[in-house]
N, C-alpha and C positions, 0 to 999 in steps of 0.2 A: 382669324380673318379670311376672309374670301375675295377672290376676284374673279370676274366672268372673262373666260379666254374661250373665245369662239362660242360653242354651246356649254362649256364645262363650267362647273364651279370647281375653282383652284383653290385650295386650303394653303395658308402661309402664315408665317408669324415672323415678326421682327424683333430682334434685341441689340441695345447698344446704341451708339452714334457716331456719327463721322462718315467718313467716304464708305460708299457703298460696296458690300461682298454679297454675292449671290451664292448659296450651297446647293448643289444638285446630286441626289442621291443614286445610287444604283439600281439595275434592275431587281423587283421585287422586294425592294425596300423602301423606306419613308425617310422622312425628314429627322428622324430619332438617331439614326446611324451617323448623321452629320453632327449632331449636338456637341459631343465631345469638342470639336473643332470651333464651333460657333460660340460657344461659351468662353473660350480663349480669347478669339479674335474680338468679340462684342465688348472687349475692354478698350479699343481704340475705333472700333469701326461701328456701322450700323449693316448688321447681318441679316441678311432675308434666308430663311428656311423654309424651302419650298417643297410640298407634296405634289410630284410630277404627276401631269396626267395619267389616271389608271393606277394610281399607287396611294397608299396613306389614306387620308380622308378627302381626296380630291376625286372626282367622278371618273368613271370609267368611260373610253371613249365609245362612240357608237359604232365604229369602224376600225379595222386595222390602218397603224399609222407607219409610214414610212420615215426616214431619217429626217428628211424634209419637213416633215409634219412637225416632228420634236423640235428641230431647229426654230422652225416657224413660231411654235409655242414659246420658245425662250425669248425670242424677239417681241413677241406681243406682250410677254409679262413684263420687260423692261419696258416698252411704250407705255402699257396702260398705268403702271405706277410711276412712270416718270422718273427712272432712274437714269442716270447720266454716268456713263464711263465707268461701270461697274468693275469690280476685280472679279472673275469667274473662278469658281473653283467645282468641279466635278468628279465624281468617282464612278468609274465603270460607264454605264451607259448615260449617268452624267455628264461623263468627260465626251463621249460620242456626239452629244447635243450641242457642246461648246464647240467643237471642232468644226461641226457642220455649220452653226450660225456664224460664227467668226470668219470661217473660211469662206462663207459666201458673202460677207460683208453686211449682213442684216443686224449685228450687234457689233458694237465698238466698244471694247473692254480697255481698262487701263492696265491689267494684266491678267493672267491665265497660270491657273494650277490644274494639272490632269494628273489623276491618281488612280493607278490600275485601270487606264482608260480603255474603254472599247473604241473601236473607229476603223480597224484593220479586219480584214477578212479571217475568221478563224479557222483552225485546222478541224476541229471537232464538227460534228453533225449538230443541226439545230435542235434536233430532237433531245439531245445531251443538255442542253442549256435548259429546255422547258421543263424537265425534269427535275433538274435540280434547284430548288426554292432555296429562300431565304433562310429556313430554318436549319437545314445542312450546312448551309455556308456560315450560317450566325453562329451556330454551335462551335465550329472550328476557330472562330478568331474569339469569341467570347470567353471559351477556355482559356485561352492565352492572357485574356486581360487581368490585370491583379484585382483581388476579391477583398480591396478595403477602401475606405472612405467614399469619396463620391464616385469612383468608379464601379463599387459595389452597386450603388443605387442606379447608376446609368444601366449595369448589366440586368438588373432585376426587371427595369423599367421596358428595356429593350426586349427581353424575353416574352413580356406579354404581347408585343406586336408580331411575333413569329408565328403565331398560333393560326394567323389569318393566311399564311402563304398556300396553303393548299387552295383554298378558294381563289386566291389571285393567280396561282399557277395554273388552275384549271379553267379559266374564264377563256373562253375561244377567242375573243377580240385579242387578247394579249398572246396568247400561243400563234395566232398568224402575225402579230406585229412583230415577234421575234425572229419568225422565219424570214420577213422582209428584211428589217434590219441587219441582220447576220449575215446577208448576203451583198450588202452595202459597203464598197470600201471608201473610205475618206481620206485616203493616201493624198490625193488631187488638191484637198483642202489645207493640208497641213503648212505648205510654203507661203500661204497667204496670211497666217498667224503672225504680224510683223510686231507684236507687242512681246515684251518680255514674258517667258513662258517656263514653269517649272515644272519637272515630272517627279512623281513621287511614286515609287515601286517596290512590290516584294520581288527578291529573287525567284521564290518557288510559286511565283504566281502561275495556277495551271489553267485560268480562264484568259488572261491576256498576258501571254508569257513575256518575260524582261525582252525578249527580242524585238517586239511590239515597240517597247520603249525606246530600244537604241534606234529603231527605224523613224521614230518620230522627232528623236533629239537630232538626228540627221536632216530631217527635211523641215523644221520649224527653226527659222533663221537665227532667233535668240533665245537660245533653249538651254537648260541644264537638267541634270537628270541627279537625284538622290535615291540611293538604293538600298533597301533594307535587308540585309542578308537572313536567309532561314525564315522570310515572312513571305505571305502568301497574298490572295486578292484582295484581303483586307488590311493592308501592310500599314496604312496610317493609322488604325485602330489598333494594332499591334504594338505600335511603336508611338502611341498618342503623345506623350510627355515630350519627347525627341520631336516628334512631326510639328507639335506647336512650337516648339523654339525655332525650326526651320522656317516656318510660315511666318512668323513674326520678324525673323530677320529679313526674310524676302519683301516683306511690307513695310520696313522700318522707315521708308522716304514715302509712304503713302499715308500715312496717318494724321 
């Protein structure tokens, strides 16, 4: 399915029925990286899997975007589809979008989950993140996933998507977008997230370090942290079975 957001054709799909959950993927990814979570949650919720503007099957933006632009994108997606009080789950840059939109009060969620979320100013230089595409990141976490059953099928499907990373990473508008958003600190918005919030993080995350999670935990009023030892930036996928149990417990009163 597609919806028009500003001048962009945005590709998304829905699975399941119930209260709404919106899943937002990370930088240089697409909605397939969120599917193992979606498949679990769809047993009790209506799940929206979105290709964020610039990625997957959605249009590239015509000009570089800042974090407010991404927050506005999320707000318009919610409004255009008449989604009321969704649960928001975001990985990496998807988490940054949520912090911005909720912190500015333009999206009113039921609950929030931030997974290895961006949003604080990184210590690395922007060009590091531009050069590191999903293929390198994806290879690291895919190798840790069990090569059996449905997870094997998911791994094979996801590997088909990583081949386009070089093209996406080389798109000038995305390089310029990355330079903008990496210099924007979302700390001021964190205390404005007034709903129950869960942080899911890898102790060994080199892109958004565990220290970011602990700062977010301190600044968000109603917040808890689940920390996965020996896991990296894709901690939720490296620990997908346990992560799904944690999410279902966190949402047990929202079904």
